[in-house]
N, C-alpha and C positions, 0 to 999 in steps of 0.2 A: 404407549404413545407411538403413532406412526411417524416414519421419516418423511420429509417433504415429497420425495419422488413417488411414494406410495399414494399420497393424497392427490398429486397431479395425475397419476395413472388412473385412479378411480374416476375422476371427472373426465379425463381424456376418453375413457371407455363408455362415457354416457351414463354413469351410475350416480345416484345422489350422494352427496357428502353428509356424513353424520354431523351432529352439532359439535361433537368434540373435535372433529377434523376441521370444521370451519373456525372454531375458536383457536385451534392451534395455528392455522394459517394467519389469522389476524394478529395473534401474539407474535408470529414470525415477522410480520410487517413492522411491528412496533419495536422488537428487540433485535432485528436483523438476523434471526435464525433462519429465515427464508432469504436467499440471495435474490438480487434483481432478476436474474434469469429464471429462477424457480417461480417467483411471483408472476413474471411475464408469461411463463408457460401455463400456469393455472388460470390466469386471466384469459388467455387464448382458448383454453379448454372450456371455460365458462361461456365465452363468446360463441363458440361453435355448438355447444351442447345445452346451453341454458341452465336454469335452476328452477326447482319447484318453489312455490310460495313459502313453504316452511324453511327452505334453505336460504331464501332471500331475507326472511325475517331474522334468522339467526345471524347471517352475515351483517345485516344492518345493526343489530343490537351489539354484536361483538365489536364492530367498528366504532359505534357510539361509546361503548364502555372502554375503548382504548385510551380515552382521556377523561376529563372532568365532565360530569353531567350536572347541570344546574338544578337545584331543588328549591322550589318556591313555597313549599307546603307551610301554611301558617304565617306566611310573610306578606301576602297580598290579599286584598279584599275583592278580588275578581278573577276571572279565568285568564290563563296565559295562552295567547294565540299567535299564529304567524301565518304568512303566505309566502309562497315561493313560485317564481316564474321560471320556466325552462329557457327563457331568453328570447329577445326580439330586438327590434330597432326602435328607439324612442320610448322604450318602456321605463317610465319613471313612476309607476303606480305606487311602489313601496313608500316613496317620499311623502305622498299625500295621504296614503291609506293608514300608515302607522299613527299619525296624530289624530286621524278621524276615529279609528276604533278605540284609541286611548280615551278620547273625549266621550265615548259611549260606555266606558266602564271596563273595557278589557285592558290587558297588559301585553305589550308586544316587544319582546327582546329579539330584534331581527339581526341575525348574523348574516351579513351580505357579502357579495363577492365582487371581484374586479371584472372588467370586460374580458370576454373570451371570443376570439375570432371576430365575427361581424356584429356580435351582440354587445351592447354597452353594459357597464357594471355600475351597480348602485354606489359602491365605494368610490369609484372614480368621479361620479357626479357630486357626491358630498365633499370630496376633497378639492373640488373647484371653489368651495367656500373657504376663504382665507382663515387659517387657524383651526378649522374643523379637523379633529383627530379621530380617525376610525380605529386607531390602535389603542385599545383600552384593556386593562386587566379585568379578570372576571369579578374581582371584588368591587371594582368601580362600577361595572354593569349592575351587580347586585345592589349597590348603593343607590344608583340613579333610577332604576326601573320603578321602585315604589313611589318615588318623588314625581317622575315625569309621566309615567304610563307607557312610554315607548323609548327605546334606545336602538339606534341603527349604527352598527359598527362592523368592522371587518372580522374575519375569522381569527380567533386566538389560537396560538400554537398548543394551547391546553385542550382544545376541543377536537375530538376525532383525529388524532395524529395519524392513525393507520390509513385513513382515507387520503390524507395529503400525500403519503408515499405511494399508495396504489394508484392515485390519479396520475402522478408523474410518470409511472410505468405505463399506464394505459395510453397516455398521450403520445408515447413514442413507439407503441407496439400495435397500433391500429385496432385497439379494442375499446375505444371511447364509446362506440355506439351500442355496446351490449346493454340491453334493457335491465337485466339483473344488476349489473355493475353501476349503471346510471342511478337506478333506484336506491341501492345501498349507499352510494356516494351522497346523493341529495339528502336522504333521510337520516343518515348517521349524524350529519351536522345539525339538521333541524331538530331531531329528537334530543340532541344534547342540550337544547335550550330549555328543557323541562316543560314541554307544551301539554296543554289540555286539548287543543284542537289545531288543525292545520288545513289550510285551503291551498290547493295547487292550481296554478294557471299554466296549463300545458298548451303552448303555442303550436299552431299548424298553418302551413302556407309557404309562400315563396320568400318569406323573411324569417322562417323558423328553422330550428334544427330538425324538427319533425316535419317533413314536407307533405306527407299524406295523412289523411284522416285515420287510416288503418294503423299507421305507426304511432300517431298521437294517442289513439285509444288504447293501444297495447301498453304504452308507457304509463298513461293515466291509471289504467286498471292495475298494473303492477304496483304503482306507488300507493294507491288506495288500499289494496289488499295487504300490502306489507306493513304500512303504517297502522292500519286497523289491527293486524295481527300482533303488532308491537304495543298495542294498548292506547293508541292516540286516535281520537275521532278525526277522520280525514275525508275530504271531498275534493274532487278535481273537476275544474271547468276547462273544457277544450275550446280555445278562443282563436279568433282569426288573426293571422299575422301576414296578410297579403298586402299590407301597406304599413308605413310608419305609424306608430301609435302616438296620437297627439299631433301637435303642429311643429315640433322641434326634434332634432337629433344632434347630439353634441352636449358635452357635460355642463358647462355654465349655462348654455341656452336652455337645457332641460330644467335646471334649477330655477331659472327665471320663469319658465312655464309653470313649475310647481308653485312658486310664490303667487303668480297670477291666479292660479287655481284656488289656492287656499284663501286668498283675500277677496275672491269673487271678481277680479278684474276681467278674467277670461277663462272659460272652461270649454275646451274642445269637446264636442258632443260624444264621440266614440270613447275618448279617454274617460269622460265623466261616467258614461254608462258602465264601462268595465270596472271602474273603481267602486261604484255602487254595488255592482253584482258580486264582486269579490268580498267587499266589506259586509254585505248583507249575509252572505254565506258564513263568514267568520263569526258574526254575531249570533246567527241561528245555531251553528254547530257547537258553539261554546255555551249555549243555554241562556244568553242574555235576552234574546227575543225568540218568540215561538213562530212568528210568521214574517214573511219577506217584506210586506208593506210596512210593518212597524219598524223593522230593521232599517229599511231605506229612509224612513222618516227621521229616525235617530241620526243617521249619517248626514242627511241633509241639514238637520239642525246643528250638527257639530260644525258645519261650514257657515251657516247663516248667523249663528251666534258669535262666531269669531273664535270659538274655543279651540278648534283644531289648529288654526293659525297660531294661536297663543302657545299651544303645546310645542309645535314645531320650532317656534322662535326660542323657547326655553331650552329645548334639546340642543339646538345649534350653539347657544351661549354656553351651556354646561359642558359641551364637548370641544370648546375652544374657539368657536366662531364668534362673529360680531353680534352683540345683543340687539342691534337695530337693523339687521339684515332685511327684514320685511319692509321697513320704512325707507331704506336707502340701498336697494340692491345694486344700482348702477355704480355706487361708490366702491363696492367690494368685488363684484364679479367681473372677471376679465372679459374684454371685448376685442374682437379681431380688428386689425388695421384695415382690412379689405372686406367690404360687404357689397355683394353684387347680385342683382336680380337675375333669375333664370326665367327666360321668356318662352311662352308657348309658340312653337313653330307653325301651328295652324289652328283653326277653330275646331271644336268638338268636345269630347268628354275625356277626362284624364283616366287612364287605365294603367296601374302599376303592375309590372310583370317580373321584376327582379329587385325585391326589397333587400335581399342579401347584398346585392351589388351596391345599394345605397349605404348599408352598414359598412361595407368595405371602403366606400368612398370617404366616409367619416374617418376611418382608420388611416387612410392615405393622406388625409388633410392634417393628421397629427392628433386626432381625437381618440385614438385607440392604439393598441400595441401590436406590432408584428413579432416582437420577442419580449420576454418578461421584464427585462431591465430598461426598456424604452420609456422615456419621459413623455407625458401626455401634455398637449397644448389644450387647456380647458376652454379656450375661447372659440375654437373652430367648430364647424358643423353646418347644419341647415336649419332655417326657421321659416315661418310663414308658409308652411307646407299645405298645399291644397289636398283634400281628401279624395279618395278614389271615387270616380263618377262626377267630379266637379265639372261644370260646363264652363268652357273658356273660349275667348275669341283670340285669334292670332295676335300676338303682341302682348297678351295679358301675362302677369307674373304668376309663375307656377310655384316658386319658392325663392328664398334668398340663401346664398352661400356666404359663409363667414370663413375667411381664410387668412393665412399669414402673408400671402403675396398675391399679386395679380396673376402670376403663372399658375399657382395652386388653385386659385378661384376659377380660372378658365378650364382647367382639367376637371374640377369638381362639377362645373356646369355641364360639361360634356357627359360625365358619368351619370348625372341626374337624368338628363334627357335620354340616355341609353337605357335607363331602367323603366321607362314608361312609353306608352304610345298615346297619341291623341286621336281617338276614334270617332267615326261618324255616329255610331250607335252608343247609347248609354250602356256601359258594362253592367253585367249582373253583379249585384251587391250580395255578398255572402253574409249570413248572420254573424254578429260579433261573437256570440256564444253558441257554438255548434251544439253541444250537449254537455250534460253533467253526469259524473260517475261518483257514486257513493252518497 
């Protein structure tokens, strides 16, 4: 068995790590036989020198196996699927997609995360529903998934504990952006769910972690190759994040938009298109449908029949939320004391150029965290958001800000206006799905 500094030296010198060395490193993360400084040194060596696909596969599997791996064999009458987004602003797709694919015969045990930086977290959105508990034991997840078809919860301490320690080290050592480490971090958690198929939504643009198409493609390719090498059918869609997804950004506001979507009250076109694209790929990859048209028809029927809404309602109730949330959302979801319109300063076409800035504006309103212990205000954010390229007249409403005070609302209005321009010419609209890998 090698000592830690020998393993660090191998990667520092640009050489591949053996499977045994990778397994020893992950074991060291779990049992503390690697110190924080040694783990940080190896993370930096990986950041600087990269890893071959075979190394990333082994790192992913070792991190997955550092905790419990769910096993659904013989317990479900359909495939186990999930999707994962690399994060954006207003991305509430998991909330509507989980009950939709469940209504189509798949099972989705989604282990979701909290907000990170400018991106909103699925757990934070769900916890804006009074009583909803994202903290569930694995036995409870195993009990509920066959009944409901989908369960959206937070990460259990029993799943991929090595990743939790390594992520904390990466966060303070400027190694978060390493594609091999991002890949292993995402997939170690997702593969611990016992999946048959996984669809990745890799965001690109001025509201994404990956700002360029080249970076997004590199990450998507790494994830697809690694997950496939680990035995899970995987596809990645590279999708546009040059504007807020949907018409809301903020936790309770996004839950309201989810309910409106599931019940048919309102479905913002880009959000609807992306949900169908991701869902269709999940149904095809898992073998439930052989062609995209049939998969989309099944997803549309899950909405029109009311089955997806019914499944979401049951999931909320089973996880501690109100049983009549869909019927009485305003009775349960927090609303901000100050709601103010954001007005177009001139006539023209709306063109967003700093969607990250809008995500950070939601954080500063109190809808996200600047440090892990911070409490979130579920009521704040933006609603009634116009999409990129919308034509407006001077004095028209661009969006609404929901804030805890008039002072916070005024600042959030200024930040919103700073993130866009109103141009004479209609801006170029990029395709929602740039391309697909896998």
